[in-house]
Every structure is written in C-alpha cells, then in structure tokens.
N, C-alpha and C positions, 0 to 999 in steps of 0.2 A: 475566416472568416470575412466575407465582404464588405466597401462599407459603405452601398447604400443597403447593408441589409441591418449593421448597424445602427447605419441611421434611423432603421421604423424602428428599432428595438429599443434605441433613447426616447427618440419619438413617442411612442407610449407610453414608453416611462413616467414620462413628462406630465400625465396625463391624470398621473395617479397620486396621492394623497401622502403625507409620510408617513402613518401606519403605513399603510399595504406598502409605499417602500419597504418598509423595515421587515415587514413578511417576508417581502419577494426572496429581501438580504438574507434574511435565515433560512431561506429553503434554497436561496444558493449556497450558502455554507453546509448544510446537511448536504448535498448532491457532490460539494466537491470533497465532502470527509467522506458521505458511500465508494466515491473513485476511489478513493486513498486509501483507503481500507480495503477495497477487491485487487488493487497493484499489488499491495502486502499479502493479503493471501493469496494468491497469483505467486508474487515471487515464492514462499513461504511454504509452499506446494511443491514447486520449481524446486527447491532446493531439496529437499527431504525426497523426490523420484531423483533428482543429482546422488544425493548421500547412500539410495540405495541402489542404485544404478552401478558405483562404486566400489560399493559393499558385495556384491553381486562378480563385479569383476576381480576381486580378490586385494580390490583397497583396504586398509586397514590406516582409518582416517584416526589419530592420537592429537591429544589434546597437551601442551608442555606448558606448565605454570609457570614450573622453574627450570630451567635450562636440563641439566642432568633431569630432572622427571618425566617420566609420557604416562599418561593411559587413558587406556583404548575408552571412549567414546558410545556411548546407547542414542541414537536418535530417539528414539521415546523418550526419554530424558531432558530433552532440550526444551528450553521453556525458551518465548519469544514474546522480547517484552519490542511495544509499540505503540 
C-alpha cells in the first residue's frame, strides 16, 4: 500500500465517530478471519491432494506413536482442528 493511499484512508477514518470506527474494526476482523480460513482450507485441500497423490504412487503413509509400533492412517479418519 502506498503512503498516499494510506494517508487518504486515515483521513477518511478521521471523519467517523467512535461507533462507526468500532463497526469498521469489526468488519476488518471478520475479513481477516475469512481470509485466514480460506488460506487454511486451501492448505488442507493441498494436503489431501498430496496424500492421495502419494498413495497413488505407492507410498505408504504411517503414523508412529511408539517407536516400535506403526499403523497405517486413512485420510478420511483425519480431523483438522484449527
């Protein structure tokens, strides 16, 4: 963002009262959250595609809880907590 654009936006914000500024801040936070969620969704989709591609190429993907034991994972059993 250029300095002149930023200065113009700040100048416009100076015309708003506190309630209007609060609304703007809330909308900015919603936009940030939505963008973050979209980024995470894209990363999850990329992960799923990579998993499927690796499996199709004959790569076994395993999870090791203990060093001596491993068990295969299934992509449909994955949960993504974010």
